Each structure stands twice: as C-alpha cells, then as structure tokens.
C-alpha angles and dihedrals in degrees: 000000000000128000132194119189119194129176115248090231092070114110125237089252091056091048091049091057099083113223118233092246095049109161093213091057090047090054091049089053091048094049093048092048095046090047089056090230121160116232088252091054091046090050090056092049093045095044094237138103124276091246089058090051088050090055091053093046090052094047094247098139103157092113095049127088122206088249092055092051091049090051089050088057091054089049087057089057095258121137113228117205124190116194124183121198139157114273118245116259089237091069122070097209134034115239143203116229126194109194125179113201 
C-alpha cells in the first residue's frame, strides 16, 4: 500500500510537477517488474516509447504529469478511482491519498 499526503494549499501547478518519490510511478514500476515485461513490451502497453518507460523505471519523472501516470495505470488494467470529500474538522489540512489495494 502506498500513500501520498499533500497539503491542500498546494497549487495545481505544484501538483502537476510529479515528485521523485511519486507513489503512482512506484506502483507502475512494481507492476511492470512483477509482470516480467521488458521496457519495450511495457512501452507498447502504455502507449509510449521505450525511453519514456526507462525514465519511469529510473524514477526520472520530470516529464510526466500526474494525469499521464494515472492513464498509465489504466493502461496496465488498473482501475483508478478519485473521490473528493470534505475533510474532517479534526484535521487542520485536507490531504490527497493514493492507496493501492
């Protein structure tokens, strides 16, 4: 299970710059590795070039938006669900959770 917590005050631009330790990218790496896919095979599945897959596999995510990584998850036959709800009063900041089940 992977979690990513972000403060609500972050701007869309900040969220769109994928952090190096992005849990979605880590899950993509894990799925590709466990599926015993070559980078070339993964590229075909993901609809990107092998060099782009190599960037993901090496954690070099500067060229990848959050949207692109989410679409990669759907290409790997993973459902992605986004739920938005009001934060509890007991917590100071809203958060973003990424949970892989």
